[in-house]
C-alpha positions, 0 to 999 in steps of 0.5 A, a space after each residue: 670614645 664618644 662617651 669620653 669626649 661628650 664627657 670632657 666637652 659637658 666638663 669645660 675641657 678646652 681643646 688646644 689650638 693647633 700650633 704654628 710655626 713662628 715666622 722669624 722677623 726683623 725688628 727695626 726701632 728707630 728715630 728721625 726722618 730724613 739724611 739728618 745732615 745739617 739743619 733738623 727743621 723738627 730743632 728749628 722749631 724747638 729753638 724758635 720755641 725756646 727763644 733761640 735767634 735767627 742766628 743761633 738756629 743756623 749756628 748750632 746747625 753750620 757752626 763756624 759759617 757766616 752771613 752775607 747777601 746774596 741774590 740770583 735767579 732760579 731754574 726749576 723743573 716744574 714738569 717732566 718730559 711729555 710726549 705731545 702737548 701741554 696746556 698753559 692757562 693764564 688767569 690774568 692774560 700774557 704772551 707767549 713768545 719765542 724770544 725774550 726781549 728782541 724780536 720774535 718769529 712769525 706768529 709770535 707773540 701769541 697774545 693770551 687773553 685773562 683766562 686764556 690757554 695756549 698749548 705747547 710742545 716740542 716734534 722733535 726738532 721745532 717748537 710747536 704753540 697753538 692758541 686754544 681759548 682767549 688766546 691768537 697769534 700775532 696777525 700781522 707776522 702770522 699773514 706775512 709767513 703765509 703769503 711769503 714763507 721764505 721770509 721767515 725761515 725760522 717759524 712756520 705756520 702749521 695747520 692743525 688738521 694737517 699734519 699733527 706734531 710728530 709729522 709736521 714738515 718744518 723748514 731746516 734750522 739749528 737748535 740747542 737741546 739737552 740731553 734727554 733728562 730723568 723723568 721726574 715722579 708724578 706728584 704725591 698727590 694731584 690739585 684740580 686744575 681750575 675749571 676756567 683755565 684747563 683745557 683737555 688733553 686727549 690720548 694723543 697728548 695733543 691738545 685740541 684747538 683751533 685749526 691753526 699755530 706756529 712753530 719756532 726753532 727756538 724755546 717757547 717762554 710763557 710770559 704772565 702780564 703784569 708779573 701775574 701767574 701762569 698756571 701749568 694745567 696738567 699739574 694744577 699748580 701756578 707759578 710766578 716768573 717765566 715758564 720755558 719749554 725745553 724739547 727733550 728730543 725722543 721724548 716731547 717738552 718738559 717745562 722750567 720756571 725761571 723766577 727770583 730767589 725770593 719770590 722762589 722761596 714764598 712758593 715753596 713747601 718745605 714749611 708749611 705751617 704759620 705757628 712756627 716762631 718768626 726766628 725759625 721760619 727766618 731760619 728755614 728761609 736763609 737755609 733755603 735760599 743759600 740751597 738754591 743759589 748754590 744749586 745755581 752756581 753749581 747745578 745750573 737747574 733745581 727739581 721741584 720735590 724732595 730730591 731737592 726741596 720742594 716747590 709748588 709754587 704761588 698756591 703755597 704761599 702765606 702770609 708768615 714765610 711771606 714776611 720771614 723771607 722779605 724780613 731775611 731778604 737775600 740773606 744767605 749762609 757762607 763758609 768763608 767767601 763760599 756760600 755754603 751746602 746748607 742741606 737740611 731734613 725734617 727731623 735729626 732724631 735729636 741728633 744731626 748726622 756727618 755727611 758721610 752717614 746723610 750722603 755717604 761722602 767725606 766731611 772734608 770741606 765742610 766742616 760745618 757740616 758735623 754730628 751733634 745734639 740737638 734740642 727737640 721736642 719730638 725726636 721722632 720714634 717709629 718701628 717695624 717688622 719685615 719678615 726675614 724672607 723679605 729682608 733676604 729677598 730685598 736683597 738677594 740673599 741667597 739662603 736662609 737668612 737668621 740675623 741682621 745687625 749694624 756691623 759699623 755705625 757712624 758718629 752719630 749713632 747712624 748705621 754706616 754698613 749692615 751685615 745679613 748673616 744666616 746659611 749663606 754665609 754673612 753679607 755686607 749692605 751699606 746702611 744707606 742702601 739698606 733704608 732705601 730697601 726698606 723704607 726706612 724713615 732714616 738711618 738711625 736705627 736699632 737692629 733685633 732678630 724676633 719672631 711673629 705670629 704671622 708674616 708682615 705685609 712686605 714693606 714699601 720702598 723708600 722714597 727720595 731724599 735732599 741730596 746736595 746742591 751740587 747734586 741738582 743738574 743730576 736730579 733734575 736730569 739737566 748737564 751741569 754747567 762746564 768744569 772749567 767756567 764752574 768753581 771748585 768744590 765749595 764755591 765762591 759765593 760771587 760766581 754764576 750771577 750771585 753777588 754777596 756783601 757781608 753783613 756786621 758781625 756782631 763779635 769777631 776776632 777784632 772785637 774780643 776784648 769787648 767780650 772780655 771786658 763783659 764778662 769782667 763786669 757781669 762777674 763783678 755785678 754777680 760777685 756785688 749780688 751775692 755779697 749783698 744778699 749775704 750781709 742783707 740775711 737773705 736765705 733765698 738761693 740767687 736765681 743764677 745759681 746751679 740749684 736742682 731747683 732751678 726752672 726749666 729753662 735754666 735748665 738747658 742753659 750748658 746746651 744754649 751756651 754750647 749754641 753760642 759758641 763760634 762766629 755769630 752775626 748780628 741777631 734779628 
């Protein structure tokens, strides 16, 4: 026997490899990135490169809308609730106040020199501020409070060595607090704080500092000097406008940036690419301005991550976007007399989605958010393989899963409902839940059962997607405005401090005859050109004819014609 084996090996025979059982997998092929409703940023980019105007881009993704002028102040949560204290740095100096416009409590305002910092916190009933390097309390009011405590019932000078914020004895007061918010996830990448404006916070969360500080029952405001900036050192981000400390009972303090909407737009991180065409950047600025102001109308506050609009602050500013914001100053998208719900996503895969596909809500009252193909240079194709056992585990399917299929798709082809099938029978799963649980980039995909030699690694769950602006309060964990004081589902553009005025239309119902006359003139001119070519003996085909040889720019003429439908406003 050994002799036979030796002979086989000498003769070059190869022994068969041991067989492995194939692993059942689900192959998912998709396109796009995000919910796909409204404007697709890849489409805005492609249209801008194709020479489309800002209004044509907006008209393609929000048909039937118009432009108006709107302005206002926005409030953006920039730090999730933190126990203990948070350090605020002032690169160009400033103050910490407990009253923006009126009289200050004893010890306030805290004056901060350029490069100085102050720690702020909330102990469950009072707001506590401690001057750090380059900062000092108001000396006269602090001395008066120490001599006659009864003169300042709303503020108490505290000693950091004697008591931590959690055990400080304070005077009785009344204050209004918000319900505990949902804790925001931390940023995916953190920026290194500037060494000249940061202070280290020990494990207890209480920042080091001088032996004295002051407290107030009122929220504290960080006011930068000369309209400059304030740095939230825990995040390494710098913001223009004001920073308010908001106490969260049982949790600590969170920070809110209050800033004019135009400044807010320049600090956004949605498009950080100066090579974008100016028309595309303006379309992004107008959509984002409208989203922010509508969120303020309906929710009263924005988050600073993907669930609302990505906001980084002064560190995100760059020339091209600043110019786009300035050139489109105060312009907002309106539907009728209301601010439109200008949602958008990174990539719609070449076909925008319906509200039902993207958010699980119907489109009643939002006819401008409709599914339609659009021009794109990159539909962002992607694919992933997931072991059937992992799919079953993610959705609690008890049994051997053998097949997964799209049971119902929306008008754009996105999955509305998925059915899992196997030894335990069918189980339905919503398309949006399916995509989120498996970390898929979108719901625009196809499914196919297959097999692999080895099981692929389990996929990570998906990240947050942008929600509707009227859901911003839930995203930030704050209470929505009183429904009695708020507007209807589609808010009027004059509500909640947002003023609007219509811009001149470049064509409306009253000017329809201009288009008729223009069409007649163009047709007569075209007919004349044909006659001249025919009688001059020119055999060359006119450029405007429908030839298979037409240029790439003319090749997409039907699509451009479609984009022009509906009310349009003055082009930039």
